[in-house]
All heavy atoms as an XYZ file, in Angstrom:
881
protein
N      17.987     -9.019    -14.152
C      17.752     -8.049    -13.095
C      16.240     -7.922    -12.880
O      15.481     -7.722    -13.821
C      18.358     -6.712    -13.485
C      18.296     -5.693    -12.406
S      19.305     -4.298    -12.921
C      18.960     -3.196    -11.621
N      15.815     -8.040    -11.634
C      14.400     -7.953    -11.294
C      13.931     -6.510    -11.342
O      14.523     -5.646    -10.690
C      14.175     -8.520     -9.873
O      14.686     -9.841     -9.816
C      12.713     -8.534     -9.521
N      12.862     -6.225    -12.102
C      12.354     -4.850    -12.136
C      11.811     -4.427    -10.770
O      11.157     -5.209    -10.094
C      11.226     -4.888    -13.162
C      11.219     -6.248    -13.745
C      12.122     -7.121    -12.957
N      12.119     -3.193    -10.400
C      11.619     -2.627     -9.156
C      10.520     -1.620     -9.476
O      10.744     -0.694    -10.253
C      12.743     -1.942     -8.381
C      13.781     -2.917     -7.864
C      14.765     -2.244     -6.922
O      14.416     -1.314     -6.209
N      15.996     -2.729     -6.929
N       9.369     -1.825     -8.860
C       8.225     -0.958     -9.100
C       7.745     -0.403     -7.767
O       7.658     -1.128     -6.775
C       7.081     -1.728     -9.804
C       7.576     -2.261    -11.150
C       5.858     -0.832     -9.985
C       6.616     -3.198    -11.835
N       7.454      0.875     -7.758
C       6.908      1.546     -6.583
C       5.517      2.055     -6.926
O       5.335      2.723     -7.942
C       7.810      2.712     -6.168
C       7.252      3.685     -5.128
C       6.965      2.980     -3.802
C       8.204      4.860     -4.943
N       4.559      1.713     -6.075
C       3.209      2.270     -6.196
C       2.980      3.162     -4.986
O       3.161      2.731     -3.843
C       2.131      1.175     -6.263
C       2.303      0.323     -7.516
C       0.739      1.802     -6.216
C       1.305     -0.833     -7.634
N       2.592      4.410     -5.249
C       2.244      5.361     -4.199
C       0.750      5.613     -4.317
O       0.272      6.034     -5.373
C       3.028      6.684     -4.346
C       2.652      7.661     -3.241
C       4.532      6.427     -4.369
N       0.013      5.311     -3.231
C      -1.442      5.460     -3.263
C      -1.883      6.462     -2.207
O      -1.385      6.457     -1.080
C      -2.113      4.115     -3.030
N      -2.812      7.316     -2.591
C      -3.319      8.374     -1.714
C      -4.812      8.265     -1.425
O      -5.309      8.891     -0.515
C      -3.078      9.743     -2.357
C      -1.615     10.071     -2.473
O      -0.987     10.424     -1.504
N      -1.068      9.943     -3.669
N      -5.548      7.506     -2.223
C      -7.006      7.496     -2.149
C      -7.555      6.837     -0.897
O      -7.010      5.862     -0.402
N      -8.638      7.383     -0.413
C      -9.298      6.827      0.779
C      -9.789      5.420      0.486
O     -10.257      5.125     -0.604
C     -10.479      7.711      1.173
N      -9.718      4.553      1.520
C     -10.152      3.174      1.282
C     -11.648      3.145      1.022
O     -12.217      3.060      1.479
C      -9.865      2.482      2.599
C      -9.190      3.439      3.470
C      -9.225      4.758      2.831
N     -12.309      2.889      0.247
C     -13.768      2.857      0.065
C     -14.360      4.214     -0.261
O     -15.557      4.311     -0.426
C     -14.490      2.204      1.279
C     -13.929      0.859      1.631
C     -13.156      0.674      2.771
C     -14.112     -0.234      0.792
C     -12.602     -0.560      3.071
C     -13.555     -1.475      1.092
C     -12.808     -1.617      2.228
O     -12.251     -2.822      2.528
N     -13.562      5.286     -0.324
C     -14.101      6.593     -0.690
C     -14.152      6.761     -2.200
O     -14.970      7.492     -2.736
N     -13.257      6.087     -2.879
C     -13.218      6.064     -4.346
C     -12.596      4.721     -4.711
O     -12.272      3.937     -3.840
C     -12.364      7.215     -4.889
O     -10.997      6.980     -4.650
N     -12.396      4.482     -5.951
C     -11.773      3.216     -6.346
C     -10.284      3.375     -6.607
O      -9.642      2.455     -7.083
C     -12.495      2.648     -7.569
C     -13.895      2.190     -7.233
C     -14.557      1.437     -8.372
O     -14.017      1.416     -9.489
O     -15.616      0.866     -8.115
N      -9.727      4.507     -6.277
C      -8.314      4.768     -6.516
C      -7.418      3.745     -5.815
O      -6.548      3.127     -6.438
C      -7.981      6.182     -6.047
O      -6.610      6.423     -6.086
N      -7.603      3.553     -4.524
C      -6.779      2.599     -3.793
C      -7.043      1.173     -4.269
O      -6.119      0.391     -4.451
C      -7.023      2.717     -2.284
C      -6.202      1.771     -1.406
C      -4.704      1.934     -1.641
C      -6.547      1.981      0.056
N      -8.286      0.838     -4.487
C      -8.656     -0.479     -5.018
C      -7.901     -0.758     -6.314
O      -7.314     -1.830     -6.496
C     -10.167     -0.536     -5.237
C     -10.639     -1.710     -6.046
C     -10.555     -3.003     -5.553
C     -11.193     -1.516     -7.302
C     -11.007     -4.089     -6.309
C     -11.638     -2.585     -8.053
C     -11.542     -3.877     -7.558
N      -7.875      0.217     -7.216
C      -7.191      0.037     -8.497
C      -5.682     -0.105     -8.316
O      -5.037     -0.889     -9.015
C      -7.532      1.178     -9.448
C      -8.937      1.064     -9.971
O      -9.453     -0.029    -10.172
N      -9.585      2.197    -10.167
N      -5.097      0.634     -7.372
C      -3.666      0.507     -7.100
C      -3.337     -0.906     -6.616
O      -2.363     -1.513     -7.073
C      -3.245      1.540     -6.054
N      -4.171     -1.435     -5.718
C      -3.916     -2.766     -5.166
C      -4.112     -3.855     -6.211
O      -3.315     -4.794     -6.298
C      -4.812     -3.017     -3.957
C      -4.634     -2.059     -2.776
C      -5.567     -2.446     -1.634
C      -3.210     -1.971     -2.314
N      -5.154     -3.730     -7.011
C      -5.366     -4.789     -8.002
C      -4.300     -4.754     -9.091
O      -3.910     -5.799     -9.599
C      -6.784     -4.793     -8.558
C      -7.181     -3.653     -9.388
C      -8.693     -3.741     -9.681
N      -9.027     -2.770    -10.693
C      -9.641     -3.037    -11.827
N     -10.030     -4.262    -12.102
N      -9.877     -2.093    -12.696
N      -3.778     -3.572     -9.413
C      -2.659     -3.516    -10.352
C      -1.422     -4.174     -9.739
O      -0.723     -4.925    -10.415
C      -2.340     -2.083    -10.762
C      -1.126     -1.936    -11.679
C      -1.294     -2.723    -12.971
C      -0.838     -0.475    -11.969
N      -1.162     -3.914     -8.466
C      -0.023     -4.555     -7.802
C      -0.117     -6.065     -7.852
O       0.858     -6.756     -8.160
N      -1.297     -6.607     -7.575
C      -1.503     -8.056     -7.634
C      -1.275     -8.561     -9.055
O      -0.604     -9.569     -9.277
C      -2.914     -8.414     -7.118
C      -3.004     -8.135     -5.610
C      -3.254     -9.877     -7.417
C      -4.419     -8.156     -5.043
N      -1.809     -7.853    -10.041
C      -1.660     -8.258    -11.445
C      -0.197     -8.200    -11.886
O       0.256     -9.061    -12.655
C      -2.520     -7.379    -12.349
N       0.559     -7.224    -11.413
C       1.974     -7.135    -11.762
C       2.729     -8.358    -11.258
O       3.560     -8.914    -11.970
C       2.588     -5.854    -11.185
C       2.210     -4.558    -11.895
C       2.620     -3.352    -11.062
C       2.820     -4.488    -13.281
N       2.437     -8.783    -10.053
C       3.076     -9.993     -9.515
C       2.721    -11.209    -10.365
O       3.553    -12.098    -10.556
C       2.650    -10.237     -8.068
C       3.473     -9.509     -7.056
N       4.803     -9.772     -6.832
C       3.146     -8.502     -6.210
C       5.252     -8.974     -5.888
N       4.263     -8.196     -5.490
N       1.507    -11.259    -10.866
C       1.074    -12.408    -11.663
C       1.752    -12.449    -13.028
O       1.799    -13.502    -13.664
C      -0.446    -12.381    -11.819
C      -1.174    -12.662    -10.499
C      -2.670    -12.421    -10.566
O      -3.174    -11.927    -11.605
O      -3.338    -12.723     -9.568
N       2.313    -11.331    -13.469
C       2.987    -11.270    -14.770
C       4.402    -11.837    -14.722
O       4.972    -12.143    -15.750
C       3.040     -9.824    -15.280
C       1.685     -9.246    -15.608
C       1.016     -9.990    -16.736
O       1.601    -10.234    -17.782
N      -0.241    -10.363    -16.516
N       4.969    -11.918    -13.541
C       6.328    -12.438    -13.450
C       7.050    -11.877    -12.252
O       6.474    -11.204    -11.399
N       8.332    -12.132    -12.191
C       9.149    -11.752    -11.047
C       9.378    -10.249    -11.033
O       9.965     -9.684    -11.962
C      10.483    -12.498    -11.120
C      11.399    -12.240     -9.977
C      10.967    -12.995     -8.740
C      12.009    -12.828     -7.654
N      11.470    -12.606     -6.359
N       8.890     -9.599     -9.972
C       9.130     -8.171     -9.769
C       9.414     -7.936     -8.296
O       9.123     -8.775     -7.448
C       7.920     -7.291    -10.190
C       6.694     -7.609     -9.322
C       7.618     -7.412    -11.657
C       5.627     -6.542     -9.377
N       9.984     -6.805     -7.999
C      10.094     -6.331     -6.627
C       9.154     -5.149     -6.521
O       9.326     -4.141     -7.211
C      11.523     -5.916     -6.308
C      11.694     -5.463     -4.864
C      13.120     -5.074     -4.540
O      14.044     -5.757     -4.998
O      13.285     -4.069     -3.829
N       8.134     -5.274     -5.688
C       7.104     -4.241     -5.579
C       7.101     -3.653     -4.182
O       7.093     -4.378     -3.188
C       5.723     -4.828     -5.896
C       4.544     -3.865     -5.817
C       4.661     -2.751     -6.857
C       3.231     -4.610     -6.001
N       7.120     -2.336     -4.129
C       6.947     -1.597     -2.886
C       5.672     -0.781     -3.009
O       5.399     -0.204     -4.068
C       8.131     -0.662     -2.621
C       9.405     -1.424     -2.332
O       9.394     -2.418     -1.627
N      10.511     -0.962     -2.896
N       4.911     -0.730     -1.920
C       3.659      0.021     -1.879
C       3.735      0.993     -0.715
O       3.950      0.583      0.429
C       2.476     -0.938     -1.712
C       1.098     -0.324     -1.509
C       0.667      0.485     -2.729
C       0.077     -1.420     -1.208
N       3.578      2.273     -1.007
C       3.628      3.311      0.022
C       2.279      4.000      0.044
O       1.846      4.575     -0.961
C       4.744      4.321     -0.283
C       5.192      5.104      0.911
C       6.225      4.643      1.712
C       4.588      6.308      1.248
C       6.657      5.365      2.824
C       5.000      7.032      2.351
C       6.039      6.566      3.146
N       1.594      3.907      1.187
C       0.275      4.509      1.332
C       0.403      5.853      2.031
O       1.058      5.969      3.070
C      -0.653      3.591      2.127
C      -0.844      2.172      1.587
C      -1.811      1.390      2.462
C      -1.333      2.206      0.150
N      -0.254      6.859      1.460
C      -0.216      8.215      1.994
C      -1.642      8.747      2.137
O      -2.593      8.109      1.704
C       0.589      9.130      1.060
C       2.010      8.679      0.832
S       2.967      9.832     -0.159
C       3.419     11.009      1.110
N      -1.757      9.910      2.736
C      -3.050     10.582      2.918
C      -4.052      9.606      3.521
O      -3.708      8.828      4.395
C      -3.535     11.169      1.595
O      -2.602     12.101      1.109
N      -5.288      9.629      3.043
C      -6.328      8.764      3.609
C      -6.123      7.284      3.313
O      -6.728      6.433      3.968
C      -7.704      9.207      3.113
C      -8.177     10.497      3.772
O      -7.685     10.824      4.869
O      -9.035     11.180      3.193
N      -5.258      6.949      2.370
C      -5.007      5.536      2.053
C      -4.424      4.782      3.242
O      -4.597      3.567      3.345
C      -4.073      5.413      0.852
N      -3.780      5.486      4.172
C      -3.187      4.808      5.328
C      -4.244      4.090      6.165
O      -3.942      3.094      6.834
C      -2.373      5.777      6.219
C      -1.207      6.378      5.447
C      -3.246      6.865      6.828
N      -5.473      4.548      6.120
C      -6.550      3.930      6.916
C      -6.861      2.508      6.457
O      -7.446      1.724      7.210
C      -7.803      4.793      6.856
S      -7.550      6.423      7.597
N      -6.481      2.134      5.268
C      -6.722      0.778      4.767
C      -5.947     -0.264      5.554
O      -6.303     -1.446      5.537
C      -6.359      0.689      3.286
N      -4.887      0.147      6.257
C      -4.053     -0.800      6.989
C      -4.604     -1.152      8.364
O      -4.019     -1.951      9.081
C      -2.639     -0.230      7.144
N      -5.733     -0.568      8.736
C      -6.343     -0.892     10.025
C      -7.102     -2.211      9.909
O      -7.931     -2.377      9.016
C      -7.301      0.219     10.453
C      -6.651      1.569     10.753
C      -7.721      2.632     10.963
C      -5.743      1.459     11.968
N      -6.834     -3.157     10.802
C      -7.557     -4.432     10.746
C      -8.996     -4.248     11.227
O      -9.339     -3.250     11.842
C      -6.762     -5.325     11.704
C      -6.124     -4.371     12.662
C      -5.869     -3.108     11.892
N      -9.825     -5.210     10.931
C     -11.185     -5.198     11.449
C     -12.204     -4.482     10.585
O     -13.373     -4.403     10.958
N     -11.791     -3.954      9.450
C     -12.764     -3.314      8.575
C     -13.590     -4.404      7.905
O     -13.062     -5.413      7.474
C     -12.059     -2.445      7.528
C     -11.284     -1.301      8.168
C     -10.630     -0.402      7.154
O     -11.239     -0.016      6.171
N      -9.371     -0.073      7.388
N     -14.882     -4.179      7.843
C     -15.786     -5.189      7.282
C     -16.749     -4.536      6.295
O     -17.874     -4.193      6.653
C     -16.556     -5.882      8.404
N     -16.306     -4.356      5.069
C     -17.208     -3.753      4.081
C     -18.427     -4.649      3.846
O     -18.309     -5.873      3.833
C     -16.345     -3.635      2.826
C     -15.260     -4.633      3.016
C     -15.044     -4.762      4.487
N     -19.568     -4.019      3.678
C     -20.813     -4.776      3.503
C     -20.827     -5.572      2.206
O     -21.347     -6.676      2.151
C     -22.009     -3.827      3.553
N     -20.270     -5.015      1.164
C     -20.251     -5.703     -0.128
C     -19.122     -5.161     -0.974
O     -18.474     -4.205     -0.603
C     -21.584     -5.529     -0.845
C     -21.972     -4.073     -1.056
C     -23.354     -3.927     -1.644
O     -24.316     -4.412     -1.030
O     -23.437     -3.333     -2.736
N     -18.905     -5.791     -2.098
C     -17.856     -5.332     -3.010
C     -16.477     -5.832     -2.615
O     -16.337     -6.853     -1.956
N     -15.475     -5.090     -2.987
C     -14.092     -5.498     -2.765
C     -13.697     -5.339     -1.298
O     -14.267     -4.553     -0.561
C     -13.149     -4.725     -3.680
C     -13.297     -3.221     -3.601
C     -12.572     -2.494     -2.677
C     -14.136     -2.538     -4.466
C     -12.692     -1.122     -2.598
C     -14.271     -1.162     -4.401
C     -13.538     -0.457     -3.466
O     -13.664      0.902     -3.382
N     -12.715     -6.116     -0.883
C     -12.242     -6.112      0.495
C     -10.747     -5.782      0.468
O      -9.921     -6.627      0.112
C     -12.492     -7.479      1.127
C     -12.430     -7.468      2.612
N     -11.293     -7.150      3.314
C     -13.378     -7.733      3.539
C     -11.531     -7.236      4.608
N     -12.804     -7.588      4.772
N     -10.408     -4.560      0.855
C      -9.027     -4.093      0.754
C      -8.073     -4.874      1.652
O      -6.920     -5.095      1.285
C      -8.946     -2.603      1.065
C      -9.710     -1.701      0.085
C      -9.612     -0.253      0.523
C      -9.196     -1.865     -1.332
N      -8.529     -5.303      2.824
C      -7.631     -6.067      3.698
C      -7.164     -7.338      2.996
O      -5.985     -7.672      3.033
C      -8.323     -6.423      5.013
C      -7.392     -7.236      5.900
C      -7.982     -7.635      7.219
N      -6.993     -8.416      7.960
C      -6.961     -8.510      9.256
N      -7.852     -7.888      9.983
N      -6.030     -9.241      9.828
N      -8.081     -8.046      2.355
C      -7.694     -9.266      1.643
C      -6.688     -8.950      0.549
O      -5.722     -9.695      0.354
C      -8.920     -9.951      1.044
C      -9.827    -10.554      2.078
C     -11.123    -11.097      1.467
O     -11.500    -10.735      0.360
N     -11.801    -11.949      2.216
N      -6.896     -7.852     -0.151
C      -5.978     -7.476     -1.222
C      -4.594     -7.132     -0.654
O      -3.565     -7.528     -1.217
C      -6.552     -6.314     -2.033
C      -7.852     -6.674     -2.738
S      -8.586     -5.276     -3.583
C      -7.586     -5.276     -5.077
N      -4.556     -6.408      0.461
C      -3.276     -6.088      1.098
C      -2.569     -7.361      1.557
O      -1.352     -7.490      1.394
C      -3.498     -5.138      2.271
C      -3.868     -3.706      1.887
C      -4.400     -2.951      3.103
C      -2.695     -2.976      1.252
N      -3.320     -8.305      2.094
C      -2.720     -9.567      2.541
C      -2.194    -10.395      1.369
O      -1.161    -11.055      1.490
C      -3.724    -10.353      3.378
C      -3.961     -9.700      4.738
C      -5.081    -10.329      5.549
O      -5.920    -11.060      4.972
O      -5.121    -10.073      6.769
N      -2.872    -10.345      0.242
C      -2.371    -11.022     -0.959
C      -1.038    -10.406     -1.374
O      -0.063    -11.115     -1.657
C      -3.390    -10.949     -2.115
C      -4.600    -11.830     -1.801
C      -2.749    -11.342     -3.448
C      -5.789    -11.596     -2.727
N      -0.988     -9.078     -1.402
C       0.261     -8.399     -1.769
C       1.393     -8.747     -0.806
O       2.521     -9.007     -1.233
C       0.039     -6.883     -1.830
C      -0.727     -6.404     -3.059
C      -1.233     -4.984     -2.854
C       0.141     -6.494     -4.300
N       1.100     -8.767      0.478
C       2.115     -9.143      1.459
C       2.605    -10.564      1.207
O       3.810    -10.834      1.253
C       1.558     -9.008      2.876
C       1.365     -7.580      3.384
C       0.483     -7.580      4.629
C       2.693     -6.898      3.647
N       1.682    -11.472      0.932
C       2.051    -12.872      0.657
C       2.892    -12.980     -0.608
O       3.731    -13.885     -0.723
C       0.796    -13.736      0.546
N       2.696    -12.070     -1.552
C       3.479    -12.061     -2.785
C       4.862    -11.438     -2.583
O       5.675    -11.431     -3.493
C       2.738    -11.281     -3.887
C       1.494    -11.962     -4.389
C       0.726    -11.091     -5.370
O       0.706     -9.853     -5.283
N       0.061    -11.736     -6.320
N       5.116    -10.901     -1.400
C       6.429    -10.321     -1.107
C       6.490     -8.808     -1.195
O       7.579     -8.229     -1.098
N       5.364     -8.158     -1.369
C       5.345     -6.695     -1.440
C       5.651     -6.104     -0.071
O       5.102     -6.543      0.938
C       3.959     -6.201     -1.908
O       3.702     -6.725     -3.206
C       3.894     -4.681     -1.966
N       6.511     -5.102     -0.052
C       6.745     -4.338      1.178
C       5.739     -3.196      1.185
O       5.642     -2.438      0.215
C       8.171     -3.802      1.224
C       9.203     -4.910      1.409
C      10.604     -4.363      1.524
N      10.991     -3.806      0.212
C      12.157     -3.244     -0.056
N      13.064     -3.129      0.884
N      12.429     -2.791     -1.256
N       4.988     -3.074      2.276
C       3.955     -2.047      2.390
C       4.276     -1.167      3.590
O       4.436     -1.649      4.709
C       2.549     -2.668      2.551
C       2.231     -3.595      1.371
C       1.496     -1.557      2.680
C       0.925     -4.358      1.501
N       4.356      0.130      3.329
C       4.637      1.103      4.384
C       3.598      2.221      4.329
O       3.074      2.545      3.268
C       6.036      1.707      4.229
C       7.160      0.692      4.290
C       7.264      0.041      5.662
N       8.342     -0.935      5.716
C       8.197     -2.238      5.500
N       7.013     -2.733      5.205
N       9.222     -3.055      5.580
N       3.377      2.813      5.503
C       2.441      3.928      5.642
C       3.220      5.194      5.969
O       4.176      5.151      6.762
C       1.454      3.666      6.785
C       0.725      2.327      6.809
C      -0.175      2.261      8.031
C      -0.069      2.129      5.539
N       2.786      6.303      5.427
C       3.402      7.594      5.715
C       3.163      7.951      7.182
O       2.024      8.036      7.633
C       2.787      8.652      4.805
S       3.203     10.341      5.263
N       4.249      8.144      7.939
C       4.120      8.445      9.365
C       3.411      9.765      9.601
O       2.577      9.869     10.507
C       5.483      8.446     10.049
C       5.352      8.655     11.558
C       6.666      8.542     12.257
C       6.582      8.630     13.768
N       5.585      9.473     14.337
N       3.710     10.790      8.829
C       3.028     12.075      9.001
C       1.529     11.922      8.787
O       0.720     12.530      9.495
C       3.572     13.120      8.012
O       4.935     13.341      8.236
N       1.162     11.075      7.826
C      -0.256     10.855      7.513
C      -0.948     10.056      8.619
O      -2.097     10.345      8.973
C      -0.396     10.140      6.174
S       0.380     11.038      4.805
N      -0.248      9.052      9.184
C      -0.852      8.288     10.275
C      -0.936      9.142     11.541
O      -1.915      9.047     12.286
C      -0.092      6.978     10.567
O       1.263      7.266     10.895
C      -0.153      6.025      9.387
N       0.076      9.979     11.777
C       0.023     10.898     12.920
C      -1.176     11.841     12.800
O      -1.920     12.032     13.757
C       1.301     11.735     13.012
C       2.516     10.963     13.506
O       2.348      9.836     14.025
O       3.636     11.501     13.361
N      -1.360     12.409     11.617
C      -2.445     13.369     11.404
C      -3.816     12.738     11.613
O      -4.761     13.417     12.023
C      -2.351     13.964      9.996
N      -3.927     11.437     11.356
C      -5.219     10.745     11.480
C      -5.358     10.007     12.811
O      -6.346      9.322     13.042
C      -5.403      9.791     10.298
C      -5.697     10.575      9.017
C      -5.287      9.850      7.764
N      -5.526     10.700      6.608
C      -4.691     11.666      6.195
N      -3.566     11.905      6.839
N      -4.990     12.393      5.129
N      -4.355     10.112     13.668
C      -4.404      9.504     14.986
C      -4.311      7.994     14.989
O      -4.730      7.341     15.946
N      -3.749      7.408     13.937
C      -3.695      5.945     13.873
C      -2.294      5.372     14.085
O      -2.126      4.164     14.095
C      -4.306      5.399     12.565
C      -3.496      5.815     11.343
C      -5.750      5.831     12.411
C      -3.947      5.130     10.073
N      -1.296      6.225     14.315
C       0.068      5.727     14.501
C       0.160      4.691     15.624
O       0.816      3.665     15.446
C       1.051      6.887     14.734
O       0.957      7.782     13.623
C       2.480      6.404     14.874
N      -0.497      4.909     16.780
C      -0.360      3.920     17.862
C      -1.276      2.703     17.723
O      -1.175      1.763     18.506
C      -0.735      4.716     19.119
C      -1.675      5.768     18.633
C      -1.204      6.110     17.246
N      -2.150      2.690     16.754
C      -3.106      1.598     16.612
C      -2.476      0.372     15.954
O      -1.521      0.503     15.182
C      -4.309      2.056     15.783
C      -5.115      3.221     16.356
C      -6.237      3.611     15.394
C      -5.661      2.892     17.734
N      -3.014     -0.816     16.231
C      -2.495     -2.016     15.551
C      -2.803     -1.954     14.054
O      -3.840     -1.407     13.653
C      -3.239     -3.169     16.222
C      -4.395     -2.566     16.923
C      -4.086     -1.120     17.160
N      -1.895     -2.533     13.274
C      -2.040     -2.558     11.815
C      -2.157     -4.000     11.353
O      -1.838     -4.931     12.092
C      -0.822     -1.907     11.148
C      -0.515     -0.468     11.538
C       0.805     -0.034     10.930
C      -1.650      0.459     11.136
N      -2.583     -4.181     10.112
C      -2.578     -5.507      9.507
C      -1.149     -6.041      9.600
O      -0.187     -5.327      9.294
C      -3.042     -5.432      8.034
C      -4.507     -4.999      7.961
C      -2.815     -6.761      7.321
C      -4.974     -4.632      6.560
N      -1.014     -7.293     10.027
C       0.305     -7.881     10.218
C       1.129     -7.812      8.929
O       0.658     -8.208      7.863
C       0.172     -9.338     10.668
C       1.483     -9.951     11.051
C       1.344    -11.362     11.599
O       0.261    -11.729     12.077
O       2.336    -12.108     11.513
N       2.345     -7.289      9.051
C       3.237     -7.176      7.903
C       3.329     -5.763      7.346
O       4.232     -5.451      6.587
N       2.384     -4.904      7.728
C       2.409     -3.511      7.284
C       3.048     -2.682      8.383
O       2.757     -2.870      9.559
C       0.985     -3.005      6.956
C       0.397     -3.823      5.808
C       1.016     -1.520      6.614
C      -1.028     -3.449      5.437
N       3.919     -1.765      7.980
C       4.641     -0.953      8.954
C       4.544      0.525      8.606
O       4.218      0.882      7.473
C       6.121     -1.371      8.984
C       6.344     -2.816      9.371
C       7.802     -3.230      9.265
O       8.675     -2.337      9.148
O       8.074     -4.443      9.298
N       4.867      1.349      9.595
C       4.946      2.789      9.387
C       6.266      3.081      8.675
O       7.311      2.515      9.023
C       4.900      3.550     10.731
C       3.640      3.197     11.528
C       5.019      5.056     10.503
C       2.350      3.688     10.956
N       6.226      3.961      7.690
C       7.420      4.374      6.962
C       7.622      5.875      7.090
O       6.854      6.562      7.751
N       8.640      6.357      6.435
C       8.973      7.785      6.498
C       9.168      8.336      5.096
O       9.352      7.578      4.135
C      10.274      7.999      7.295
O      11.333      7.299      6.623
C      10.137      7.511      8.737
N       9.171      9.643      5.009
C       9.420     10.272      3.714
C      10.820      9.963      3.183
O      10.972      9.711      1.983
C       9.180     11.783      3.802
C       8.916     12.472      2.476
C       7.728     11.853      1.739
C       8.686     13.948      2.689
N      11.862      9.919      4.033
C      13.171      9.493      3.513
C      13.139      8.083      2.919
O      13.804      7.819      1.913
C      14.092      9.590      4.730
C      13.469     10.656      5.586
C      11.981     10.459      5.406
N      12.365      7.166      3.519
C      12.241      5.827      2.945
C      11.558      5.903      1.582
O      12.012      5.261      0.626
C      11.444      4.907      3.870
C      11.132      3.523      3.287
C      12.406      2.719      3.066
C      10.154      2.780      4.168
N      10.496      6.687      1.488
C       9.818      6.852      0.191
C      10.786      7.426     -0.841
O      10.805      6.984     -1.993
C       8.586      7.740      0.329
C       7.847      8.063     -0.970
C       7.377      6.808     -1.694
C       6.671      8.996     -0.690
N      11.620      8.359     -0.435
C      12.614      8.926     -1.358
C      13.593      7.845     -1.827
O      13.913      7.768     -3.025
C      13.365     10.073     -0.681
N      14.042      6.979     -0.915
C      14.944      5.885     -1.291
C      14.272      4.931     -2.262
O      14.873      4.528     -3.269
C      15.397      5.117     -0.048
C      16.312      5.879      0.854
C      16.556      5.151      2.173
O      16.081      4.043      2.391
N      17.300      5.792      3.062
N      13.040      4.542     -1.951
C      12.303      3.642     -2.839
C      12.103      4.264     -4.214
O      12.183      3.586     -5.231
C      10.951      3.283     -2.224
C      10.991      2.253     -1.148
C      12.104      1.641     -0.618
C       9.870      1.697     -0.461
N      11.723      0.746      0.357
C      10.367      0.755      0.478
C       8.499      1.901     -0.535
C       9.537      0.030      1.315
C       7.672      1.178      0.306
C       8.188      0.252      1.218
N      11.844      5.574     -4.244
C      11.621      6.268     -5.515
C      12.885      6.241     -6.367
O      12.835      5.944     -7.564
C      11.169      7.715     -5.262
O       9.948      7.696     -4.503
C      10.940      8.459     -6.564
N      14.024      6.546     -5.756
C      15.285      6.561     -6.501
C      15.692      5.169     -6.974
O      16.304      5.022     -8.027
C      16.392      7.171     -5.635
C      16.250      8.671     -5.368
C      17.284      9.127     -4.347
C      16.352      9.472     -6.650
N      15.338      4.139     -6.218
C      15.708      2.767     -6.583
C      14.764      2.152     -7.618
O      15.127      1.183     -8.282
C      15.727      1.883     -5.338
N      13.575      2.716     -7.770
C      12.553      2.117     -8.635
C      12.843      2.333    -10.114
O      13.332      3.388    -10.525
C      11.184      2.695     -8.298
N      12.516      1.315    -10.904
C      12.546      1.453    -12.356
C      11.304      2.179    -12.850
O      11.337      2.866    -13.867
C      12.634      0.064    -13.013
C      13.914     -0.663    -12.642
O      15.004     -0.068    -12.836
O      13.831     -1.784    -12.133
N      10.201      1.976    -12.133
C       8.930      2.634    -12.467
C       8.250      3.061    -11.177
O       8.251      2.312    -10.201
C       7.996      1.698    -13.222
C       8.486      1.289    -14.588
C       7.438      0.438    -15.287
C       7.916     -0.165    -16.559
N       8.350      0.690    -17.583
N       7.645      4.259    -11.197
C       6.866      4.763    -10.079
C       5.466      5.067    -10.592
O       5.290      5.783    -11.577
C       7.486      6.038     -9.465
C       6.623      6.571     -8.331
C       8.904      5.779     -8.981
N       4.474      4.458     -9.928
C       3.076      4.636    -10.313
C       2.355      5.319     -9.153
O       2.558      4.942     -7.995
C       2.419      3.291    -10.607
C       3.184      2.392    -11.584
C       2.598      0.989    -11.582
C       3.161      2.996    -12.968
N       1.522      6.301     -9.441
C       0.785      6.984     -8.379
C      -0.702      6.881     -8.621
O      -1.174      6.919     -9.765
C       1.190      8.470     -8.275
O       0.918      9.107     -9.513
C       2.652      8.612     -7.930
N      -1.413      6.715     -7.529
C      -2.874      6.624     -7.565
C      -3.438      7.583     -6.537
O      -2.900      7.759     -5.475
C      -3.330      5.208     -7.224
C      -3.101      4.227     -8.328
C      -1.873      3.626     -8.518
C      -4.148      3.888     -9.179
C      -1.672      2.709     -9.529
C      -3.955      2.961    -10.199
C      -2.711      2.381    -10.368
C-alpha cells in the first residue's frame, strides 16, 4: 500500500523559509520511494503559484513546485485564500489548481501523515 502524505503550507513565498522547507521536504520524500503526496497551500503560500516570479538569488519556488508536479504531487490552493488576495482569476503555474476546504478535509482524512508548515 502506497503511503499517503499531505503537506499543508501557510508561509509566504520568500517571506520566510517555511514554504521553501515544505517544498524541499516534499521533493525529498519522493526521492525516498513510492508515495502519494498532496500539497495544499493556504494563507500567503498561495502566492507561490503565480508564474513569472524571478527571485534575484537563492532558491526558486516555481522550479521546486514544477519538480513536485513532475513527481506526481497534486497541488491545490485554498480558494478563500486566493479570493482574499485577489489572485483567483489570475493564471497559475501549469498543473496547480484552486482547491476548497472540503477537498482539504478529504485529503486530511485519507492521509497516513499530515505535515504542516
